[in-house]
NUTOR-633955 format. One line per field, with one value per residue: residue number from 1; x, y, z of N, C-alpha, C in turn. Coordinates in steps of 0.2 Angstrom, whole numbers. Example, Ala and Ser with C-alpha at 12.3 -4.5 7.8 and 13.67 -1.06 7.14 Angstrom:
2
nr	1; 2;
neast	66; 64;
nnorth	-28; -11;
nup	39; 35;
caeast	62; 68;
canorth	-22; -5;
caup	39; 36;
ceast	66; 64;
cnorth	-16; 0;
cup	39; 39;
# end
This chain:
243
nr	1; 2; 3; 4; 5; 6; 7; 8; 9; 10; 11; 12; 13; 14; 15; 16; 17; 18; 19; 20; 21; 22; 23; 24; 25; 26; 27; 28; 29; 30; 31; 32; 33; 34; 35; 36; 37; 38; 39; 40; 41; 42; 43; 44; 45; 46; 47; 48; 49; 50; 51; 52; 53; 54; 55; 56; 57; 58; 59; 60; 61; 62; 63; 64; 65; 66; 67; 68; 69; 70; 71; 72; 73; 74; 75; 76; 77; 78; 79; 80; 81; 82; 83; 84; 85; 86; 87; 88; 89; 90; 91; 92; 93; 94; 95; 96; 97; 98; 99; 100; 101; 102; 103; 104; 105; 106; 107; 108; 109; 110; 111; 112; 113; 114; 115; 116; 117; 118; 119; 120; 121; 122; 123; 124; 125; 126; 127; 128; 129; 130; 131; 132; 133; 134; 135; 136; 137; 138; 139; 140; 141; 142; 143; 144; 145; 146; 147; 148; 149; 150; 151; 152; 153; 154; 155; 156; 157; 158; 159; 160; 161; 162; 163; 164; 165; 166; 167; 168; 169; 170; 171; 172; 173; 174; 175; 176; 177; 178; 179; 180; 181; 182; 183; 184; 185; 186; 187; 188; 189; 190; 191; 192; 193; 194; 195; 196; 197; 198; 199; 200; 201; 202; 203; 204; 205; 206; 207; 208; 209; 210; 211; 212; 213; 214; 215; 216; 217; 218; 219; 220; 221; 222; 223; 224; 225; 226; 227; 228; 229; 230; 231; 232; 233; 234; 235; 236; 237; 238; 239; 240; 241; 242; 243;
neast	-57; -46; -33; -31; -23; -26; -41; -56; -70; -87; -101; -113; -124; -128; -117; -107; -112; -113; -103; -90; -74; -61; -49; -35; -31; -43; -48; -46; -43; -54; -48; -35; -36; -40; -29; -18; -8; 2; 8; 16; 26; 27; 39; 49; 61; 71; 64; 55; 56; 55; 43; 32; 18; 13; 4; 10; 20; 28; 31; 21; 9; 11; 11; -3; -10; -7; -11; -27; -42; -51; -67; -78; -92; -104; -113; -104; -105; -96; -94; -87; -85; -78; -66; -72; -79; -92; -101; -111; -119; -125; -127; -127; -123; -110; -103; -92; -77; -69; -53; -43; -32; -22; -19; -11; -3; 11; 15; 8; 7; 7; 0; -13; -26; -37; -36; -40; -44; -53; -60; -65; -76; -73; -83; -77; -68; -51; -42; -26; -15; -4; 11; 9; 7; -2; 1; -6; -12; -13; -25; -17; -15; -27; -39; -44; -52; -48; -38; -31; -23; -7; -1; 5; -3; -4; -12; -13; -13; -19; -33; -46; -56; -53; -51; -52; -42; -44; -39; -42; -38; -43; -54; -68; -84; -87; -91; -90; -93; -103; -93; -82; -64; -56; -44; -29; -24; -11; -5; 9; 23; 30; 47; 64; 75; 90; 101; 114; 125; 135; 149; 146; 148; 157; 152; 138; 135; 136; 126; 115; 117; 114; 101; 95; 96; 84; 75; 75; 69; 55; 41; 35; 45; 56; 46; 39; 46; 49; 39; 34; 24; 15; 0; -15; -28; -46; -60; -77; -89; -104; -115; -128; -145; -149; -162;
nnorth	158; 163; 160; 147; 131; 119; 111; 103; 96; 92; 85; 82; 87; 80; 72; 82; 88; 78; 69; 75; 80; 81; 90; 81; 82; 83; 71; 56; 39; 28; 17; 21; 32; 25; 19; 17; 30; 27; 21; 25; 35; 52; 59; 50; 48; 39; 28; 31; 31; 18; 14; 22; 22; 20; 30; 41; 45; 57; 58; 49; 55; 67; 62; 57; 69; 76; 83; 78; 70; 58; 52; 38; 39; 34; 20; 4; -12; -27; -43; -60; -74; -87; -84; -73; -57; -47; -33; -21; -5; 9; 21; 21; 30; 32; 21; 6; -4; -19; -25; -39; -52; -54; -42; -36; -45; -51; -39; -32; -35; -51; -49; -46; -56; -59; -59; -48; -32; -18; -5; 10; 22; 38; 52; 64; 77; 83; 97; 106; 119; 125; 116; 108; 92; 77; 66; 50; 41; 27; 26; 24; 16; 11; -1; -9; -19; -17; -7; 7; 8; 15; 30; 43; 58; 69; 82; 94; 93; 82; 72; 74; 67; 56; 38; 27; 14; 0; -13; -29; -37; -49; -63; -59; -53; -36; -21; -5; 10; 25; 39; 33; 33; 33; 36; 45; 61; 70; 86; 92; 102; 101; 100; 100; 90; 89; 77; 71; 59; 54; 54; 53; 67; 75; 87; 85; 76; 83; 92; 83; 79; 91; 93; 82; 86; 93; 85; 84; 96; 97; 88; 82; 79; 80; 83; 94; 105; 104; 107; 113; 115; 110; 117; 111; 118; 120; 126; 125; 125; 129; 122; 124; 118; 116; 125;
nup	-72; -81; -85; -87; -90; -93; -99; -96; -104; -106; -113; -106; -94; -82; -79; -78; -67; -56; -57; -58; -65; -54; -44; -39; -26; -19; -16; -7; -6; 3; 8; 9; 18; 29; 34; 47; 54; 62; 78; 88; 100; 95; 98; 98; 90; 86; 82; 73; 58; 55; 60; 56; 45; 27; 26; 31; 22; 13; 0; -6; -2; -9; -22; -23; -23; -34; -50; -58; -56; -66; -65; -63; -74; -73; -66; -68; -72; -71; -76; -77; -88; -90; -102; -106; -106; -98; -99; -91; -92; -83; -90; -107; -117; -121; -121; -124; -128; -131; -129; -134; -129; -139; -143; -134; -128; -119; -115; -105; -88; -79; -67; -70; -71; -79; -96; -104; -109; -104; -113; -110; -117; -114; -108; -107; -114; -116; -116; -118; -116; -129; -130; -119; -112; -105; -92; -91; -79; -68; -54; -40; -23; -18; -14; -26; -39; -51; -63; -72; -87; -90; -99; -111; -116; -129; -127; -133; -146; -152; -156; -144; -136; -126; -123; -109; -104; -95; -84; -76; -60; -55; -60; -56; -51; -53; -47; -53; -46; -48; -48; -43; -44; -60; -68; -66; -70; -75; -79; -89; -94; -110; -112; -116; -106; -98; -91; -79; -75; -62; -50; -33; -22; -9; -5; -9; 0; 12; 11; 12; 25; 32; 28; 34; 47; 49; 54; 68; 72; 74; 80; 70; 62; 47; 37; 39; 34; 21; 12; -4; -14; -30; -35; -40; -48; -51; -60; -59; -72; -80; -74; -72; -75; -92; -100;
caeast	-50; -44; -26; -31; -18; -30; -48; -60; -76; -91; -108; -118; -125; -128; -110; -103; -114; -113; -97; -86; -67; -59; -42; -33; -31; -49; -50; -42; -47; -56; -42; -29; -38; -41; -23; -16; -2; 7; 5; 22; 26; 30; 45; 53; 64; 75; 60; 50; 56; 53; 36; 26; 15; 13; 0; 14; 25; 27; 31; 15; 4; 12; 8; -10; -12; -5; -16; -34; -45; -57; -71; -84; -98; -110; -112; -102; -105; -92; -93; -83; -87; -71; -62; -76; -81; -98; -101; -117; -118; -131; -127; -125; -122; -103; -101; -85; -74; -65; -46; -41; -25; -18; -17; -5; 1; 15; 18; 5; 10; 3; -4; -20; -28; -41; -32; -44; -44; -60; -59; -71; -76; -75; -87; -73; -63; -46; -38; -21; -12; 2; 17; 8; 3; -4; 2; -12; -9; -18; -25; -14; -16; -33; -40; -49; -50; -46; -32; -30; -16; -3; 1; 6; -7; -3; -19; -12; -12; -22; -41; -47; -60; -48; -54; -49; -42; -43; -38; -44; -33; -46; -60; -73; -89; -84; -95; -87; -98; -103; -89; -76; -58; -53; -38; -26; -22; -6; -2; 16; 26; 35; 53; 70; 78; 97; 103; 121; 127; 142; 151; 143; 153; 157; 147; 132; 134; 136; 119; 111; 117; 111; 94; 93; 95; 78; 71; 75; 66; 48; 39; 33; 50; 58; 41; 36; 50; 50; 33; 34; 20; 12; -7; -19; -35; -51; -66; -82; -94; -110; -118; -136; -149; -152; -170;
canorth	156; 164; 158; 139; 128; 113; 111; 97; 98; 86; 88; 79; 91; 76; 70; 88; 90; 73; 65; 80; 79; 85; 90; 74; 84; 83; 64; 51; 33; 26; 12; 25; 36; 20; 16; 20; 33; 24; 21; 27; 42; 56; 61; 44; 49; 33; 22; 34; 29; 11; 12; 25; 19; 23; 36; 47; 46; 63; 56; 46; 60; 72; 59; 57; 76; 78; 82; 78; 63; 57; 47; 34; 44; 30; 13; 0; -19; -31; -50; -64; -80; -90; -79; -68; -51; -45; -26; -17; 2; 13; 26; 18; 35; 33; 14; 3; -9; -24; -27; -45; -53; -54; -35; -33; -51; -51; -33; -31; -40; -56; -48; -45; -63; -59; -56; -44; -25; -14; 2; 15; 29; 44; 58; 70; 80; 86; 102; 109; 125; 123; 114; 104; 86; 75; 59; 47; 36; 23; 29; 19; 16; 9; -8; -10; -25; -14; -2; 10; 7; 22; 33; 50; 60; 75; 85; 100; 93; 76; 71; 75; 63; 50; 33; 25; 7; -3; -21; -32; -42; -56; -64; -59; -48; -30; -15; 2; 15; 32; 43; 30; 36; 28; 38; 51; 65; 75; 90; 94; 106; 98; 103; 95; 90; 86; 74; 70; 53; 56; 51; 56; 71; 77; 93; 82; 72; 88; 94; 77; 79; 97; 92; 77; 89; 96; 79; 85; 102; 96; 81; 79; 77; 85; 84; 101; 110; 103; 108; 118; 110; 113; 117; 110; 121; 118; 130; 121; 130; 126; 117; 125; 114; 120; 125;
caup	-72; -88; -86; -86; -94; -95; -99; -96; -106; -106; -116; -102; -88; -77; -77; -75; -60; -51; -58; -61; -64; -48; -42; -35; -18; -16; -15; -5; -6; 10; 10; 11; 24; 35; 36; 53; 53; 67; 85; 92; 102; 89; 99; 98; 84; 84; 79; 68; 51; 54; 63; 53; 39; 21; 26; 33; 17; 10; -7; -8; -2; -15; -28; -23; -23; -41; -56; -58; -57; -70; -61; -67; -75; -72; -63; -73; -69; -75; -74; -81; -90; -93; -105; -109; -101; -99; -96; -91; -89; -82; -95; -113; -122; -123; -123; -123; -133; -128; -132; -132; -127; -144; -144; -129; -126; -113; -113; -99; -83; -77; -61; -72; -73; -86; -102; -108; -107; -106; -116; -109; -121; -110; -111; -106; -119; -113; -120; -115; -120; -133; -126; -113; -112; -99; -90; -90; -74; -64; -47; -35; -16; -16; -15; -31; -43; -58; -64; -78; -90; -91; -106; -111; -121; -132; -128; -136; -153; -155; -154; -137; -133; -125; -120; -103; -104; -88; -83; -69; -57; -54; -63; -51; -52; -51; -48; -53; -44; -50; -44; -42; -48; -65; -70; -63; -76; -73; -85; -88; -99; -114; -114; -116; -100; -99; -85; -78; -71; -60; -43; -27; -19; -2; -5; -9; 7; 17; 10; 14; 32; 34; 28; 39; 54; 50; 58; 75; 74; 75; 82; 64; 58; 42; 32; 40; 31; 13; 7; -9; -19; -35; -33; -46; -47; -56; -59; -62; -75; -84; -69; -72; -80; -98; -100;
ceast	-47; -37; -26; -27; -22; -37; -52; -67; -80; -98; -114; -118; -124; -121; -106; -105; -113; -107; -92; -78; -65; -52; -40; -33; -37; -52; -44; -46; -49; -50; -36; -30; -38; -35; -20; -9; 4; 5; 11; 22; 30; 37; 51; 57; 68; 71; 55; 50; 54; 46; 30; 24; 15; 9; 4; 19; 24; 27; 24; 10; 5; 9; 1; -13; -11; -10; -23; -36; -51; -61; -76; -90; -104; -108; -110; -101; -101; -92; -89; -86; -82; -67; -66; -78; -87; -99; -108; -116; -124; -132; -124; -123; -115; -100; -94; -83; -70; -58; -44; -34; -20; -16; -12; -1; 4; 17; 14; 5; 4; -1; -12; -22; -32; -37; -36; -44; -51; -58; -65; -71; -78; -79; -83; -68; -58; -42; -32; -18; -6; 8; 16; 5; 1; -1; -4; -10; -15; -19; -23; -17; -23; -34; -46; -47; -48; -41; -32; -23; -13; -2; 2; 2; -5; -9; -19; -13; -16; -30; -41; -51; -56; -51; -49; -48; -40; -43; -40; -39; -36; -52; -66; -78; -87; -89; -91; -93; -97; -98; -82; -70; -56; -46; -36; -23; -17; -3; 5; 18; 31; 41; 59; 73; 85; 99; 111; 121; 134; 143; 148; 149; 152; 152; 140; 130; 133; 128; 114; 111; 114; 103; 91; 92; 88; 73; 70; 71; 59; 46; 36; 38; 52; 52; 38; 40; 52; 44; 34; 31; 17; 4; -11; -26; -40; -57; -71; -87; -99; -113; -126; -139; -151; -159; -172;
cnorth	157; 162; 150; 136; 121; 114; 104; 99; 91; 88; 86; 83; 86; 74; 76; 89; 85; 68; 69; 77; 83; 85; 84; 76; 83; 76; 60; 45; 31; 21; 16; 29; 31; 18; 20; 24; 31; 25; 22; 34; 46; 59; 56; 44; 42; 27; 25; 31; 22; 9; 16; 22; 23; 30; 42; 49; 52; 62; 53; 51; 65; 69; 59; 64; 79; 78; 82; 71; 63; 51; 44; 39; 40; 24; 8; -7; -23; -38; -54; -71; -84; -84; -73; -63; -49; -38; -23; -10; 5; 18; 23; 23; 35; 26; 12; -1; -14; -25; -34; -46; -53; -47; -32; -39; -51; -45; -30; -37; -45; -55; -47; -52; -63; -56; -52; -36; -21; -7; 6; 21; 34; 49; 65; 71; 84; 91; 105; 114; 121; 121; 110; 98; 83; 68; 56; 41; 33; 27; 23; 20; 16; 2; -10; -16; -23; -9; 0; 9; 14; 24; 40; 52; 67; 79; 92; 100; 87; 77; 70; 71; 56; 44; 31; 17; 5; -11; -23; -37; -49; -56; -64; -53; -42; -24; -8; 7; 22; 36; 40; 32; 31; 30; 45; 55; 71; 79; 91; 98; 102; 102; 98; 96; 86; 83; 73; 64; 54; 53; 56; 60; 72; 83; 90; 79; 77; 91; 89; 78; 85; 96; 87; 80; 92; 91; 81; 92; 102; 89; 78; 78; 82; 86; 91; 106; 109; 104; 114; 115; 114; 112; 116; 112; 119; 123; 126; 126; 125; 120; 118; 121; 118; 119; 126;
cup	-79; -90; -86; -92; -97; -94; -100; -99; -107; -108; -111; -96; -82; -74; -75; -68; -55; -52; -61; -61; -58; -47; -38; -27; -15; -14; -12; -4; 2; 13; 13; 18; 31; 38; 42; 51; 57; 74; 90; 95; 97; 91; 100; 92; 81; 81; 74; 61; 50; 56; 59; 46; 33; 21; 28; 27; 13; 2; -10; -8; -7; -21; -29; -24; -30; -46; -54; -59; -61; -67; -65; -67; -75; -68; -69; -69; -74; -72; -79; -82; -93; -95; -108; -103; -103; -96; -97; -88; -89; -87; -102; -118; -125; -124; -121; -128; -128; -132; -129; -131; -133; -146; -139; -127; -120; -111; -106; -94; -81; -70; -63; -75; -79; -91; -107; -105; -109; -107; -115; -113; -116; -112; -110; -112; -115; -118; -116; -119; -124; -129; -120; -115; -106; -98; -88; -85; -70; -57; -42; -28; -15; -18; -20; -36; -50; -58; -71; -81; -92; -98; -105; -117; -123; -133; -131; -144; -156; -153; -147; -133; -132; -121; -114; -103; -97; -89; -76; -67; -56; -58; -58; -53; -49; -52; -48; -52; -47; -46; -42; -47; -54; -67; -67; -69; -73; -78; -84; -94; -103; -115; -113; -109; -101; -92; -85; -74; -69; -53; -38; -23; -12; -1; -5; -3; 12; 17; 13; 22; 35; 34; 33; 46; 55; 54; 65; 77; 76; 76; 75; 59; 52; 37; 33; 36; 24; 9; 3; -15; -24; -34; -40; -45; -52; -55; -63; -65; -78; -80; -69; -77; -86; -98; -107;
# end
């Protein structure tokens, strides 16, 4: 893949082999897949929008299939003792650090009961072509006790071994297993974007009504006709054991 815009490199063969970075489209959490799509007749259009579940939402599905996922490169056991966090990792080669509450205070919401952030030193270096950065996002739509903190990383110009900061919702023992998603990485091209705020027009409303007509063409509704997606590909190399 000579035209690759983004490169993920890791010095550890075992991690490259068994906990690789993957395109987000190759992973869906069990929590999301277990969600019913809805139990109504697909031809009952009068009730479709109010009965179908999040599983059928095209915007959510597109989000979950965007970019790449950096997954846990080992088992990580986290326990809490009052305001202290204890961390054990099956692979200690990369380590971790702790950020205390005085480093983020009220900027990070109260949904995170332990006021401590775990900074995992990732084995993955990320490089992008000039003019590209990555959005560093939590992996949503799963029932986990932890969540990564979002950021934008200029992977075309800065140090490329980027840590992953995660926080926990509850003070309870949490096992992050090998292969569990930690952060979703979406590359994008850096360019100026100009916007306009204005009154809604009759022409725009006519367009809306025309697109709404797609809903009656298929039992799957308008979702069938709006697919024009970006594909995120990845070629895995260097998987043979060095001798």
